[in-house]
C-alpha positions as CSV (number, residue, x, y, z in Angstrom):
1,M,-16.4,-13.0,-29.6
2,N,-15.3,-11.9,-33.1
3,H,-11.9,-13.5,-33.6
4,S,-10.9,-10.8,-36.0
5,Q,-11.3,-8.1,-33.3
6,N,-8.0,-6.8,-31.8
7,I,-7.3,-7.2,-28.1
8,P,-5.3,-4.3,-26.8
9,F,-2.6,-4.7,-24.3
10,L,-4.2,-1.9,-22.3
11,D,-7.6,-0.1,-22.7
12,L,-7.3,3.5,-21.5
13,V,-10.3,4.7,-23.5
14,T,-13.3,2.8,-21.9
15,P,-12.8,3.8,-18.2
16,H,-12.3,7.5,-19.2
17,V,-15.5,7.4,-21.3
18,E,-17.4,5.8,-18.5
19,L,-16.2,8.5,-16.1
20,E,-16.4,11.3,-18.6
21,Q,-19.0,13.4,-16.7
22,E,-17.2,13.2,-13.4
23,L,-13.8,14.0,-15.0
24,T,-15.2,16.9,-16.9
25,A,-16.8,18.3,-13.8
26,V,-13.3,18.4,-12.2
27,F,-12.0,20.5,-15.1
28,Q,-15.1,22.8,-14.8
29,Q,-14.5,23.3,-11.1
30,V,-10.8,24.2,-11.7
31,I,-11.8,26.7,-14.4
32,R,-14.4,28.3,-12.2
33,T,-12.2,28.7,-9.2
34,A,-8.9,29.3,-11.1
35,G,-7.3,26.9,-8.5
36,F,-4.8,25.5,-10.9
37,V,-1.9,24.7,-8.6
38,G,-2.2,23.7,-4.9
39,G,-5.3,24.3,-2.8
40,P,-8.2,22.2,-1.6
41,M,-8.3,19.8,-4.5
42,V,-4.7,18.7,-4.0
43,E,-5.0,18.6,-0.2
44,N,-8.2,16.5,-0.5
45,F,-6.6,13.9,-2.7
46,E,-3.5,13.7,-0.4
47,K,-5.8,12.9,2.5
48,E,-7.8,10.3,0.5
49,F,-4.7,8.6,-0.8
50,A,-3.2,8.5,2.7
51,T,-6.3,6.8,4.0
52,F,-6.2,4.3,1.1
53,C,-2.5,3.5,1.7
54,H,-2.9,3.4,5.5
55,T,-0.3,6.1,6.0
56,E,-0.3,9.3,8.0
57,R,0.8,11.6,5.2
58,V,0.9,11.9,1.4
59,V,2.7,14.5,-0.6
60,A,1.5,14.8,-4.2
61,V,4.2,15.5,-6.8
62,N,4.4,15.7,-10.5
63,S,5.8,12.2,-11.2
64,G,6.7,8.9,-9.7
65,T,10.3,9.6,-10.4
66,D,10.2,12.8,-8.4
67,A,8.3,11.0,-5.7
68,L,11.2,8.6,-5.3
69,R,13.9,11.2,-5.7
70,F,12.3,13.6,-3.1
71,A,11.7,10.8,-0.7
72,L,15.3,9.7,-0.8
73,M,16.5,13.2,-0.3
74,A,14.2,13.8,2.6
75,A,15.2,10.5,4.1
76,G,18.8,11.8,4.3
77,V,20.4,10.3,1.2
78,K,23.3,12.6,0.2
79,R,25.6,13.2,-2.7
80,G,28.2,10.4,-2.9
81,D,26.1,7.8,-1.1
82,V,25.2,4.4,-2.4
83,V,21.5,3.2,-2.7
84,I,20.9,-0.5,-3.2
85,T,18.2,-1.6,-5.6
86,V,17.5,-4.2,-8.3
87,P,18.6,-4.2,-12.0
88,H,15.1,-5.5,-13.0
89,T,13.0,-2.4,-13.0
90,F,12.2,0.7,-15.1
91,I,15.1,3.2,-15.3
92,A,13.1,5.7,-13.3
93,T,14.1,3.8,-10.1
94,T,17.8,4.4,-10.7
95,E,17.3,7.9,-12.2
96,A,15.7,8.9,-8.9
97,I,18.7,7.5,-7.1
98,S,21.3,9.2,-9.3
99,Q,19.4,12.5,-9.3
100,S,19.3,12.6,-5.5
101,G,23.1,12.7,-5.8
102,A,23.6,9.0,-4.9
103,S,24.8,6.1,-7.0
104,P,22.9,2.8,-7.5
105,E,24.4,-0.6,-6.7
106,F,22.4,-3.7,-7.5
107,V,21.4,-7.0,-6.0
108,D,19.7,-9.8,-8.0
109,I,16.0,-10.7,-7.9
110,D,14.1,-13.7,-6.7
111,E,13.3,-15.9,-9.7
112,R,9.7,-16.5,-8.6
113,T,8.5,-13.0,-7.6
114,Y,10.9,-10.9,-9.8
115,N,11.4,-8.7,-6.7
116,M,14.5,-8.0,-4.6
117,D,15.9,-11.3,-3.2
118,P,16.5,-10.7,0.5
119,E,19.2,-13.4,0.6
120,K,21.1,-11.6,-2.2
121,L,20.7,-8.4,-0.2
122,R,22.1,-10.1,2.8
123,E,25.0,-11.6,0.8
124,Y,25.8,-8.1,-0.7
125,L,25.9,-6.5,2.8
126,E,28.0,-9.3,4.3
127,T,30.4,-9.8,1.4
128,Q,30.4,-6.7,-0.7
129,C,30.5,-4.2,2.1
130,T,32.6,-3.3,5.2
131,V,31.5,-1.5,8.4
132,S,33.6,1.5,9.4
133,E,34.6,2.4,12.9
134,D,31.7,4.8,13.1
135,S,29.3,2.0,12.1
136,K,28.9,3.2,8.5
137,V,28.4,0.6,5.8
138,I,30.9,1.1,3.0
139,S,30.6,-0.5,-0.4
140,K,33.8,-2.3,-1.4
141,R,32.9,-1.8,-5.0
142,S,32.8,2.1,-4.9
143,K,34.3,2.9,-1.5
144,R,31.2,5.0,-0.9
145,P,28.8,4.9,2.1
146,V,25.7,2.8,1.7
147,T,22.7,4.6,3.2
148,A,19.4,3.3,1.7
149,I,17.6,0.4,0.1
150,V,14.9,0.8,-2.6
151,P,12.9,-2.4,-2.9
152,V,10.7,-2.3,-6.1
153,H,7.2,-3.7,-5.8
154,L,7.3,-4.8,-9.4
155,Y,4.3,-5.7,-11.6
156,G,1.9,-5.0,-8.7
157,Q,3.3,-7.3,-6.1
158,M,5.2,-6.3,-2.9
159,A,8.8,-7.4,-2.2
160,D,9.4,-9.6,0.9
161,M,9.5,-6.6,3.3
162,D,10.0,-8.3,6.6
163,A,13.5,-9.6,5.6
164,I,14.5,-6.4,3.9
165,I,13.5,-4.2,6.8
166,E,15.3,-6.5,9.3
167,L,18.5,-6.2,7.3
168,A,18.0,-2.4,7.0
169,K,17.7,-2.1,10.8
170,Q,20.7,-4.3,11.3
171,Y,22.9,-2.1,9.0
172,Q,21.2,1.2,9.9
173,L,19.9,1.8,6.4
174,E,16.8,3.7,5.2
175,V,14.1,1.9,3.2
176,V,12.2,3.8,0.6
177,E,9.6,1.6,-1.3
178,D,9.3,2.0,-5.0
179,A,5.6,1.3,-5.1
180,C,5.0,2.9,-8.6
181,Q,3.3,-0.2,-9.9
182,A,1.7,-1.4,-6.7
183,H,-1.3,0.9,-5.8
184,G,-3.3,-1.2,-3.2
185,A,-0.9,-4.2,-3.1
186,E,-0.7,-5.8,0.3
187,Y,1.9,-7.7,2.3
188,F,1.4,-9.9,5.3
189,S,4.1,-9.3,7.9
190,R,4.8,-12.5,9.7
191,K,6.8,-10.4,12.2
192,Q,3.9,-8.1,13.0
193,N,1.2,-10.6,12.2
194,R,-0.9,-8.2,10.1
195,W,-1.4,-7.0,6.5
196,F,0.3,-3.8,5.3
197,Q,-0.4,-1.7,2.2
198,A,2.3,-0.9,-0.3
199,G,4.0,2.3,0.7
200,S,3.3,2.0,4.4
201,M,6.3,-0.2,5.6
202,G,9.4,1.8,4.7
203,R,10.5,5.2,5.8
204,A,8.5,6.4,2.8
205,G,6.9,5.0,-0.4
206,A,6.8,6.4,-4.0
207,F,3.9,6.1,-6.3
208,S,3.4,7.0,-10.0
209,F,0.1,8.0,-11.5
210,Y,1.3,7.7,-15.1
211,P,-1.9,7.0,-17.2
212,G,-1.3,3.3,-17.6
213,K,-1.0,2.6,-13.8
214,N,-3.7,0.9,-11.8
215,L,-4.5,4.5,-10.5
216,G,-3.5,6.8,-13.4
217,A,-3.9,10.5,-14.0
218,C,-4.8,12.1,-17.3
219,G,-1.1,13.0,-17.6
220,E,1.8,12.8,-15.3
221,G,1.6,12.5,-11.5
222,G,3.1,10.9,-8.4
223,A,2.9,10.8,-4.6
224,I,5.1,10.2,-1.6
225,T,3.5,8.2,1.3
226,T,5.0,8.2,4.8
227,N,4.2,8.0,8.5
228,D,7.0,10.5,9.2
229,A,5.6,14.1,9.5
230,K,9.0,15.7,9.3
231,L,9.8,13.8,6.1
232,A,6.5,14.8,4.6
233,D,7.1,18.4,5.4
234,T,10.6,18.2,3.9
235,C,9.1,16.7,0.7
236,K,6.6,19.6,0.5
237,I,9.5,22.1,0.7
238,I,11.5,20.2,-1.9
239,R,8.6,20.0,-4.4
240,D,8.0,23.8,-4.1
241,H,11.4,25.4,-4.9
242,G,12.6,24.9,-1.3
243,Q,10.2,27.3,0.2
244,A,8.3,26.7,3.4
245,K,6.4,29.9,2.7
246,K,6.3,32.0,-0.4
247,Y,9.6,33.6,-1.4
248,Y,11.4,32.3,1.7
249,H,13.7,29.5,0.5
250,D,15.3,27.3,3.2
251,I,17.0,25.1,0.5
252,E,17.3,25.0,-3.2
253,G,14.4,22.7,-4.3
254,Y,12.5,21.7,-7.4
255,N,9.4,22.5,-9.3
256,G,7.7,19.2,-8.5
257,R,4.1,20.1,-7.7
258,L,1.1,18.1,-9.0
259,D,-1.5,20.4,-10.4
260,S,-5.1,20.5,-9.2
261,V,-6.8,19.1,-12.3
262,Q,-4.8,15.8,-12.0
263,T,-5.5,15.5,-8.2
264,G,-9.2,16.1,-8.9
265,I,-9.1,13.4,-11.6
266,L,-7.3,11.0,-9.2
267,S,-9.9,11.6,-6.5
268,V,-12.6,10.5,-8.9
269,K,-10.7,7.4,-10.0
270,L,-9.6,6.5,-6.4
271,K,-13.2,5.6,-5.6
272,H,-13.0,2.8,-8.2
273,L,-9.5,1.6,-7.5
274,A,-10.4,-1.3,-5.1
275,S,-12.9,-2.7,-7.5
276,W,-10.5,-2.3,-10.5
277,N,-7.8,-4.1,-8.5
278,E,-10.3,-6.9,-7.6
279,K,-11.1,-7.3,-11.3
280,R,-7.4,-7.5,-12.2
281,G,-7.0,-10.3,-9.6
282,Q,-10.0,-12.2,-11.1
283,H,-8.4,-11.9,-14.5
284,A,-5.1,-13.2,-13.2
285,E,-6.9,-16.2,-11.7
286,R,-8.7,-16.9,-15.0
287,Y,-5.4,-16.7,-16.9
288,R,-4.1,-19.3,-14.5
289,Q,-7.0,-21.6,-15.0
290,L,-6.8,-21.3,-18.8
291,M,-3.0,-21.8,-19.1
292,G,-2.0,-23.5,-15.8
293,N,-1.6,-26.9,-17.3
294,H,0.8,-26.0,-20.1
295,E,4.5,-26.9,-19.3
296,G,5.9,-24.3,-21.8
297,V,4.8,-21.3,-19.8
298,I,5.8,-20.0,-16.3
299,L,2.9,-18.0,-14.8
300,P,3.2,-15.3,-12.1
301,Y,3.9,-16.5,-8.6
302,E,2.0,-15.0,-5.8
303,P,3.2,-16.1,-2.3
304,K,0.8,-16.6,0.6
305,W,2.1,-13.4,2.2
306,S,1.2,-11.3,-0.9
307,K,-2.0,-9.8,-2.3
308,A,-0.9,-8.6,-5.7
309,V,-2.8,-6.1,-7.8
310,Y,-1.5,-7.2,-11.2
311,H,-0.5,-4.0,-12.7
312,L,1.0,-6.4,-15.3
313,F,0.4,-10.1,-15.9
314,V,3.9,-11.4,-16.9
315,I,4.6,-14.9,-18.2
316,R,7.9,-16.5,-19.1
317,V,8.5,-18.6,-22.2
318,A,11.6,-20.0,-23.8
319,D,11.1,-18.1,-27.1
320,R,9.6,-14.8,-26.1
321,E,10.0,-13.1,-29.5
322,Q,8.3,-15.9,-31.4
323,L,5.3,-15.7,-29.0
324,K,5.2,-11.9,-29.1
325,D,5.2,-12.0,-33.0
326,F,2.5,-14.8,-33.1
327,L,0.2,-12.9,-30.7
328,G,0.8,-9.6,-32.6
329,A,-0.2,-11.3,-35.9
330,A,-3.4,-12.5,-34.2
331,G,-4.2,-8.9,-33.2
332,I,-3.2,-9.3,-29.5
333,G,-1.2,-6.6,-27.8
334,T,1.7,-7.5,-25.5
335,G,4.6,-5.7,-23.8
336,I,8.1,-6.5,-22.5
337,H,8.8,-5.2,-19.0
338,Y,11.9,-5.0,-19.3
339,P,14.1,-6.3,-22.1
340,I,17.5,-4.9,-21.1
341,P,18.5,-5.1,-17.4
342,L,19.7,-1.7,-16.0
343,H,23.2,-2.9,-15.3
344,L,23.6,-3.6,-19.0
345,Q,22.1,-0.3,-20.2
346,K,24.4,2.2,-21.9
347,A,23.3,4.8,-19.4
348,Y,25.0,2.8,-16.7
349,A,28.1,1.6,-18.5
350,S,30.2,3.8,-16.1
351,L,29.1,1.6,-13.2
352,G,31.3,-1.2,-14.6
353,Y,28.9,-4.1,-14.3
354,E,29.4,-6.9,-16.9
355,K,27.1,-9.5,-18.4
356,G,26.6,-12.3,-16.0
357,A,26.7,-10.1,-12.9
358,F,23.0,-10.8,-12.1
359,P,22.1,-14.1,-13.7
360,V,18.5,-14.3,-12.5
361,T,17.7,-10.9,-13.8
362,E,19.4,-11.6,-17.1
363,R,17.6,-14.9,-17.5
364,V,14.2,-13.5,-16.7
365,A,14.7,-10.4,-19.0
366,A,15.1,-12.7,-22.0
367,E,11.9,-14.7,-21.3
368,I,9.3,-12.4,-20.0
369,L,6.2,-11.2,-21.9
370,S,3.3,-9.1,-20.5
371,L,-0.1,-10.2,-21.6
372,P,-3.2,-8.0,-21.9
373,M,-4.3,-6.9,-18.4
374,F,-6.8,-4.2,-17.5
375,P,-10.1,-4.1,-15.5
376,G,-12.3,-4.2,-18.6
377,L,-10.7,-7.4,-20.0
378,T,-13.5,-9.9,-20.8
379,E,-13.6,-13.6,-20.4
380,P,-13.8,-14.2,-24.3
381,M,-10.8,-11.9,-24.7
382,Q,-8.8,-13.9,-22.1
383,V,-9.9,-17.2,-23.7
384,R,-8.6,-16.0,-27.0
385,V,-5.3,-14.8,-25.5
386,A,-4.8,-18.2,-23.8
387,E,-5.8,-20.2,-26.9
388,Q,-3.4,-18.3,-29.1
389,T,-0.6,-18.5,-26.5
390,T,-1.0,-22.2,-26.0
391,E,-1.2,-22.8,-29.7
392,C,2.1,-21.0,-30.3
393,L,3.7,-22.9,-27.4
394,A,2.5,-26.2,-28.8
395,R,4.0,-25.3,-32.2
396,M,7.3,-24.5,-30.5
397,V,7.3,-27.9,-28.8
398,T,6.5,-29.6,-32.1
399,V,9.4,-27.8,-33.9
400,A,11.8,-28.6,-31.1
401,G,10.7,-32.2,-31.1
């Protein structure tokens, strides 16, 4: 491979060029039928994605943020409630909580998986909450009722759902999965002795089809997965201005529909998703083989109960900025997901969290770097990424020594 050739963090051009004829045919069909919003194309994708996720129902909406917001609302989260999530996620997770009328409160993450730590969740429920006479969980911090948990399946790997669901049942809380980065990820439930797809274990799941996701639209998009027909019907009403039928508004809803062109595009791409995810897994394994012996880097941890789909391949190093700059100078694209934990963002200053509140998240956020990861990544590309990474780490060790 030409060592002067740049390696992108993500290649969105190649797969679209490869599928250009099929994608163009979707647009032609929409033009010829004028079926721009709703209709068979949307319904067809909803059925296909439900089959893929092993759920009874799917409701297509215009973003992953709306998917999570509508799912929380339909699950019964009300204004003034508290929803528990993690501070190590994209702000869309907490935006959806706030915009449903609730307020986020955080528990720290597991240092190996970067997902919600069930023990920290237990500790929060046991020490940071009280249970009222009518069996409601009340946050000591805000004096508000706690009604739901949003575990985030970050980077393409599911959180430890058995433990989270068990605590949710014990405290009568709803679980809505943020599966926006986990299309096709799987979890082995030791309790039920079988594998589950992301989005199929909680009361509902929320997916994003932002272009860079494992399954991405050519624009914005999202979907709610659920086995609860009533919840799905409520989400359909919420996404369509609160109307069950045209001009009859049961509630005040939102304009949250996903248009036909995007669902048609997603149907084309969905046929390739399993093979794309498999390639991501192979790339992750190759990165491990190439860099696994270097002490200066912590590679992603995949428990036995997990089948990750590697939306991102995230490593940890002591001097993240130096490595990022070194790789950038070598023409290798990287990303940081995410540099500032949510509890320390200006947007949430009013929540009153201070630095040190979630030490694992804060430690991880300072060390993580996302390396190039996409289905079309080649072995020579990965070899070069690994060589440049280990060379930089070796220099760091020499300087430190």
